[in-house]
Backbone bond lengths (Angstrom), bond angles and torsions (degrees), N, CA, C in turn:
res aa  C-N    CA-C-N  psi(-1)  N-CA   C-N-CA  omega(-1)  CA-C   N-CA-C  phi
1 M - - - 1.512 - - 1.487 104.83 -
2 L 1.253 123.02 -50.89 1.510 121.30 -168.14 1.597 111.20 -82.39
3 N 1.396 111.49 -16.15 1.448 109.89 176.27 1.531 112.57 -84.40
4 T 1.334 113.93 -1.48 1.581 114.39 177.61 1.410 110.30 -96.76
5 L 1.375 119.87 -11.81 1.465 122.30 -176.53 1.531 108.15 -67.18
6 I 1.425 115.52 145.95 1.399 123.89 177.04 1.421 111.20 -122.98
7 N 1.418 114.86 135.32 1.482 119.46 176.06 1.530 110.83 -80.01
8 L 1.306 121.28 100.07 1.470 121.12 -172.82 1.443 114.64 -70.82
9 R 1.443 120.05 -19.99 1.429 115.38 178.89 1.555 109.27 -76.04
10 K 1.368 115.61 -37.76 1.515 111.71 173.29 1.449 113.15 -69.85
11 K 1.186 124.11 -24.42 1.588 127.15 -179.10 1.502 106.18 -67.43
12 R 1.322 121.42 -35.33 1.475 125.48 -175.42 1.461 112.85 -73.14
13 I 1.311 116.23 -31.25 1.534 118.50 -176.82 1.538 107.27 -69.87
14 S 1.348 115.53 127.49 1.456 122.98 175.81 1.476 115.03 -91.27
15 K 1.271 118.36 152.68 1.327 124.39 -179.43 1.508 113.75 -63.73
16 K 1.429 120.30 135.73 1.395 124.98 175.92 1.459 111.63 -56.69
17 R 1.331 120.51 119.86 1.432 117.94 178.32 1.667 111.33 -99.38
18 L 1.163 115.26 115.13 1.465 121.10 -168.57 1.618 107.28 -89.97
19 G 1.423 112.79 150.22 1.468 112.76 170.40 1.542 115.45 70.00
20 R 1.346 114.56 29.31 1.526 118.07 -178.17 1.569 109.88 -111.86
21 G 1.297 121.19 44.92 1.382 122.08 173.42 1.532 115.26 97.02
22 I 1.377 118.50 164.55 1.399 122.50 -174.70 1.469 110.19 -67.25
23 G 1.278 122.09 -44.53 1.486 125.54 179.21 1.478 114.64 -55.54
24 S 1.288 119.74 -27.37 1.506 116.27 -175.87 1.474 116.76 -75.88
25 G 1.327 116.78 -11.52 1.497 121.95 176.85 1.550 113.20 87.43
26 T 1.437 112.04 -15.75 1.466 117.71 167.76 1.455 116.76 -127.83
27 G 1.375 107.04 45.06 1.528 110.89 177.78 1.460 109.62 -93.93
28 K 1.323 113.85 -173.38 1.543 123.27 177.35 1.542 114.78 58.28
29 T 1.428 113.78 -79.39 1.435 117.34 -173.63 1.629 109.26 -97.86
30 S 1.255 116.40 0.63 1.439 126.96 179.03 1.453 110.77 54.60
31 G 1.361 118.97 38.98 1.461 119.95 169.93 1.619 108.91 84.52
32 R 1.299 117.27 5.06 1.467 118.16 -173.96 1.574 109.21 -97.22
33 G 1.360 122.13 -9.68 1.376 121.90 -177.50 1.494 110.86 88.04
34 H 1.451 115.84 -170.30 1.356 119.12 179.64 1.571 114.19 -105.55
35 K 1.329 114.76 136.77 1.422 123.29 178.80 1.538 117.73 46.33
36 G 1.132 127.70 -153.47 1.522 133.74 -179.55 1.489 114.89 65.28
37 Q 1.275 113.71 -178.84 1.524 118.70 -168.01 1.480 106.16 -72.74
38 N 1.352 124.20 -40.80 1.420 120.57 -174.77 1.479 115.47 -73.16
39 S 1.333 120.16 -13.98 1.446 122.40 178.82 1.489 109.51 -82.21
40 R 1.314 117.57 -16.62 1.529 120.82 177.58 1.578 113.33 -73.43
41 S 1.250 115.04 153.57 1.485 119.17 170.01 1.478 110.84 -78.75
42 G 1.386 109.70 154.35 1.463 109.87 178.67 1.428 121.54 81.74
43 V 1.294 116.22 1.78 1.494 123.47 -176.81 1.660 107.42 -96.57
44 S 1.247 115.64 118.59 1.436 119.95 172.13 1.547 106.37 -122.57
45 L 1.385 120.47 108.58 1.321 121.79 -177.01 1.563 116.48 -107.05
46 Q 1.336 112.41 52.23 1.428 114.67 -175.43 1.556 107.69 -76.19
47 G 1.373 116.42 131.87 1.396 122.80 -171.94 1.541 116.98 81.96
48 F 1.184 116.76 -1.77 1.525 121.09 -177.49 1.527 104.58 -78.50
49 E 1.404 118.99 132.72 1.367 120.69 177.65 1.523 114.38 -128.23
50 G 1.320 113.90 41.18 1.487 118.36 173.71 1.507 111.30 67.43
51 G 1.255 122.54 35.65 1.380 121.90 178.89 1.611 115.87 93.97
52 Q 1.326 112.97 -20.33 1.398 120.02 179.34 1.488 107.08 -71.80
53 M 1.351 112.92 154.21 1.628 114.60 179.02 1.480 107.74 -62.66
54 P 1.284 120.06 121.40 1.508 125.50 -178.73 1.501 109.96 -60.98
55 L 1.359 116.45 154.06 1.453 124.17 -178.02 1.532 111.18 -56.40
56 Y 1.359 117.34 -46.19 1.466 119.53 -176.37 1.453 112.47 -64.04
57 R 1.390 124.67 -17.65 1.394 127.59 178.33 1.556 110.17 -100.53
58 R 1.295 122.40 -16.67 1.431 125.79 173.72 1.493 108.93 -78.67
59 L 1.270 126.85 -29.40 1.363 128.31 -172.95 1.496 109.02 -89.73
60 P 1.328 115.52 141.07 1.438 118.69 -169.92 1.634 109.92 -78.09
61 K 1.253 115.73 156.81 1.465 118.07 174.51 1.423 113.42 -87.40
62 R 1.317 122.55 135.40 1.394 123.50 -177.52 1.566 111.67 -127.13
63 G 1.261 114.42 149.81 1.432 122.37 170.53 1.547 108.92 80.79
64 F 1.397 107.00 -174.12 1.502 116.15 -170.39 1.533 100.26 -159.43
65 K 1.401 113.69 135.08 1.432 118.00 171.05 1.460 111.85 -107.58
66 N 1.343 114.50 119.46 1.466 124.93 -177.79 1.525 109.24 -79.34
67 F 1.264 118.79 109.86 1.485 121.02 -179.93 1.517 115.13 -76.11
68 F 1.341 112.84 -15.40 1.471 118.55 -176.77 1.477 114.35 -100.25
69 K 1.370 114.45 11.78 1.492 119.61 -170.47 1.513 103.46 -76.75
70 K 1.330 118.14 146.78 1.455 128.22 178.94 1.484 112.27 -107.95
71 E 1.209 124.21 119.36 1.505 125.22 -178.44 1.508 107.36 -96.25
72 F 1.249 119.40 144.11 1.525 127.16 -179.29 1.427 109.87 -131.40
73 N 1.305 119.76 145.94 1.400 128.46 169.14 1.440 106.49 -81.68
74 S 1.372 118.78 109.55 1.381 119.98 -174.52 1.723 109.11 -100.77
75 L 1.335 109.77 141.61 1.450 119.74 -178.42 1.624 106.43 -133.05
76 N 1.427 115.88 126.70 1.441 117.56 171.61 1.459 108.77 -85.77
77 L 1.303 112.00 164.47 1.473 118.45 -178.51 1.600 108.41 -68.74
78 I 1.330 117.21 -30.14 1.405 120.25 177.39 1.563 111.10 -60.13
79 Q 1.241 111.83 -40.74 1.606 118.80 178.14 1.418 112.78 -66.14
80 I 1.374 117.91 -42.69 1.424 117.97 -177.02 1.590 104.21 -69.34
81 Q 1.225 120.80 -39.38 1.500 119.58 -178.17 1.487 108.65 -65.49
82 S 1.287 123.51 -37.86 1.427 121.11 178.11 1.491 113.09 -74.47
83 L 1.340 122.30 -21.38 1.446 124.54 166.29 1.462 114.41 -74.96
84 I 1.387 120.61 -26.58 1.397 121.41 173.84 1.620 109.74 -74.32
85 D 1.390 111.13 -40.81 1.440 117.03 178.04 1.554 112.65 -59.88
86 K 1.356 115.24 -40.55 1.448 118.49 176.69 1.554 114.20 -81.63
87 K 1.277 115.48 10.25 1.511 123.27 -175.66 1.470 118.90 49.50
88 R 1.414 116.84 33.64 1.353 121.25 172.17 1.580 107.15 -87.58
89 L 1.239 121.95 -17.00 1.516 125.35 178.10 1.497 104.05 -125.18
90 D 1.319 112.77 139.06 1.529 118.61 176.82 1.690 107.08 -102.73
91 I 1.388 108.04 136.49 1.463 112.79 -174.82 1.602 110.99 -65.19
92 K 1.240 119.25 -29.15 1.428 123.02 178.97 1.499 117.43 -71.54
93 E 1.322 113.54 -22.37 1.488 119.24 177.59 1.527 111.90 -84.58
94 E 1.347 114.64 147.53 1.477 121.21 179.42 1.510 106.89 -79.25
95 I 1.272 118.65 129.11 1.572 121.80 -179.56 1.551 102.58 -78.29
96 T 1.363 110.28 115.83 1.557 116.23 175.86 1.570 103.87 -129.38
97 E 1.300 110.71 176.55 1.548 119.26 175.37 1.511 106.94 -67.32
98 E 1.305 115.12 -40.19 1.476 115.42 -171.53 1.605 110.01 -69.70
99 L 1.305 114.29 -31.91 1.455 121.81 178.35 1.414 108.88 -68.89
100 L 1.270 121.70 -45.92 1.548 131.59 178.87 1.474 109.34 -58.34
101 L 1.449 120.67 -43.09 1.346 125.32 -176.87 1.411 110.09 -70.63
102 K 1.528 117.21 -43.28 1.426 123.71 -178.99 1.529 116.20 -61.36
103 K 1.373 113.71 -31.98 1.436 119.82 -176.66 1.547 108.37 -97.29
104 R 1.303 113.95 4.17 1.440 119.66 174.11 1.647 115.27 65.11
105 I 1.336 106.03 33.16 1.651 105.97 179.82 1.588 105.97 -91.76
106 I 1.416 118.80 -27.33 1.382 118.34 168.26 1.562 104.81 -112.59
107 K 1.324 109.06 150.65 1.469 114.04 -175.16 1.490 119.70 -87.00
108 K 1.349 119.00 -34.26 1.452 127.14 -179.29 1.536 112.53 -141.49
109 K 1.154 113.97 154.47 1.554 123.88 -176.04 1.668 103.77 -83.18
110 L 1.227 118.84 106.41 1.450 120.57 169.39 1.419 114.03 -96.04
111 N 1.292 124.07 -137.22 1.527 123.13 -179.78 1.525 109.30 -88.80
112 G 1.283 118.84 18.07 1.542 120.28 178.25 1.525 110.74 128.88
113 I 1.363 112.37 -166.02 1.477 115.21 177.31 1.462 108.53 -124.88
114 K 1.275 119.07 155.59 1.391 131.24 -171.33 1.482 107.64 -130.97
115 I 1.449 116.68 116.67 1.471 117.40 179.20 1.581 104.88 -99.28
116 L 1.351 111.10 127.88 1.477 118.01 172.13 1.488 111.34 -109.33
117 G 1.365 110.93 161.00 1.531 119.96 -165.35 1.608 113.77 -93.37
118 K 1.295 120.11 17.60 1.469 122.85 177.86 1.536 112.51 -72.56
119 G 1.417 115.72 124.77 1.328 116.54 -175.94 1.575 117.44 90.09
120 D 1.312 114.83 169.30 1.513 116.92 -179.63 1.501 109.30 -112.98
121 I 1.407 109.64 153.81 1.426 117.14 -176.60 1.642 105.98 -116.03
122 K 1.327 120.89 137.09 1.446 118.03 -175.22 1.627 109.30 -113.90
123 S 1.424 111.53 -13.73 1.428 117.15 176.98 1.466 118.67 -94.60
124 K 1.225 125.22 144.71 1.508 129.91 168.54 1.500 109.44 -70.49
125 I 1.392 113.76 108.76 1.342 120.61 178.39 1.524 119.55 -117.29
126 Y 1.316 119.74 160.34 1.432 119.19 173.92 1.466 104.45 -125.22
127 V 1.380 114.32 126.23 1.468 124.32 -170.56 1.608 108.09 -122.28
128 Q 1.390 110.27 131.14 1.508 119.20 171.05 1.488 107.04 -114.39
129 A 1.363 120.72 104.69 1.454 122.53 -178.00 1.517 111.63 -136.71
130 N 1.308 117.35 162.83 1.329 122.55 -179.75 1.573 114.98 -81.85
131 K 1.409 113.08 -31.70 1.444 115.97 172.75 1.436 109.34 -142.90
132 V 1.374 116.91 141.93 1.472 122.91 -175.79 1.508 108.45 -136.11
133 S 1.271 123.10 128.38 1.473 124.12 175.51 1.551 111.71 -64.87
134 K 1.273 114.35 150.57 1.456 117.29 175.88 1.565 115.96 -57.22
135 N 1.264 113.79 -38.44 1.495 123.70 177.28 1.592 110.11 -62.08
136 A 1.252 113.20 -43.81 1.407 120.15 -178.95 1.574 111.66 -66.17
137 I 1.276 117.35 -43.17 1.463 124.09 175.40 1.514 108.83 -57.03
138 I 1.291 116.62 -48.24 1.510 123.18 178.96 1.479 117.08 -55.98
139 K 1.421 110.41 -41.86 1.461 119.16 -176.07 1.546 108.79 -73.09
140 I 1.345 115.53 -47.43 1.514 118.62 -179.74 1.439 113.48 -61.98
141 E 1.391 120.19 -47.04 1.466 124.22 178.07 1.458 117.12 -61.39
142 K 1.385 109.11 -32.39 1.431 120.85 -178.02 1.600 110.68 -58.19
143 I 1.352 112.30 -41.43 1.473 122.11 -177.86 1.616 110.18 -76.19
144 G 1.352 114.38 -31.82 1.480 121.34 -174.92 1.428 112.65 124.59
145 G 1.375 119.54 7.07 1.411 118.02 -176.55 1.493 111.64 -86.03
146 K 1.353 118.69 -179.06 1.539 121.94 179.11 1.501 108.75 -131.39
147 V 1.316 113.72 146.54 1.426 124.59 -176.68 1.576 103.67 -118.39
148 N 1.270 119.17 125.75 1.572 123.82 174.22 1.542 102.48 -116.92
149 I 1.324 117.41 118.91 1.423 125.61 174.95 1.550 110.73 -94.62
150 I 1.384 117.13 120.75 1.385 122.90 -176.91 1.593 104.83 -96.25
151 K 1.286 120.32 136.54 1.386 118.92 175.74 1.533 109.64 -83.24
152 L 1.341 114.59 154.77 1.499 118.25 174.07 1.361 112.11 -78.00
153 S 1.446 114.95 136.39 1.536 116.09 177.24 1.548 99.63 -112.44
154 N 1.377 113.17 128.66 1.419 120.64 171.25 1.619 108.37 -99.38
155 N 1.354 111.18 107.61 1.430 117.23 177.73 1.584 118.61 -52.33
156 N 1.370 109.05 -37.14 1.468 115.34 179.23 1.396 116.99 -63.92
157 L 1.371 118.19 -32.63 1.452 121.30 -175.47 1.502 116.03 -93.58
158 K 1.422 110.51 -3.63 1.536 112.56 -179.60 1.460 105.57 -80.86
159 K 1.278 114.27 140.08 1.553 124.01 173.22 1.521 108.86 -128.84
160 E 1.317 110.20 131.56 1.498 116.13 175.25 1.504 112.05 -67.46
161 K 1.300 112.50 144.76 1.425 119.59 179.44 1.469 113.61 -79.35
162 N 1.254 120.39 -16.67 1.456 126.34 176.46 1.496 114.79 -72.24
163 L 1.296 116.44 -20.31 1.526 126.78 -177.54 1.472 110.33 -79.66
164 K 1.352 127.61 5.60 1.424 129.59 -175.07 1.573 103.11 -67.43
165 K 1.295 113.92 135.30 1.606 118.13 179.73 1.480 105.06 -86.65
166 D 1.271 114.36 142.78 1.473 123.06 172.39 1.481 110.51 -84.24
167 P 1.420 115.61 136.82 1.511 113.14 -179.67 1.547 110.04 -60.62
168 I 1.351 107.86 144.71 1.522 117.69 179.05 1.471 111.05 -77.47
169 K 1.397 113.45 127.12 1.451 117.97 -178.66 1.573 106.10 -101.18
170 K 1.339 116.03 125.12 1.456 119.17 178.89 1.528 110.14 -96.75
171 K 1.371 113.27 129.48 1.498 117.56 172.79 1.509 108.29 -80.02
172 I 1.275 114.04 131.57 1.532 119.29 173.23 1.434 112.98 -105.31
173 N 1.421 114.07 125.08 1.411 118.14 179.52 1.434 110.47 -80.13
174 K 1.213 123.26 138.49 1.501 122.84 -176.88 1.557 109.69 -82.02
175 D 1.344 114.50 -15.31 1.515 118.50 -174.97 1.534 105.98 -83.58
176 N 1.270 121.64 -28.46 1.516 126.39 179.46 1.497 110.92 -74.43
177 I 1.367 122.23 -26.98 1.417 122.26 -178.13 1.449 109.03 -75.99
178 E 1.441 116.67 130.90 1.405 121.19 178.90 1.577 107.65 -92.25
179 K 1.404 105.86 149.17 1.502 109.56 -174.60 1.484 106.78 -109.52
């Protein structure tokens, strides 16, 4: 209902028509004044302050963005136990990133999953994760579960062994060697 309402006052205001004769008030120079940088076409002076040091250069730069940072989907043991209690996870299945994505427990695939040790776990579970805290490993193995840690593989740094270059052998002509 609200999205169908129209502001009639704004609707009545017509667009300012520039360069339509002296009598219009915006004729000849179209409201830009005479000469100068702003009268020319193609000039966009965002952030220009008339020779004064602009605001974006006066303010200090803060912080740092680490391009090599790895983000993980983190799960606490208390969260895993509540998912088992709600029957969203089965004890017999191994808890992997693919399973969590399939059951929509995690929303997107980052650099893997990280199991943290907050809370207690009552069920015997099998976990396959990229990172696991020491506390979580102790609590899972205490009940009789198993933890399998998968190492991250960076496809950009992998190099095939077959691409090794053979050393170049130069042929020496006996005629070219001076005695």
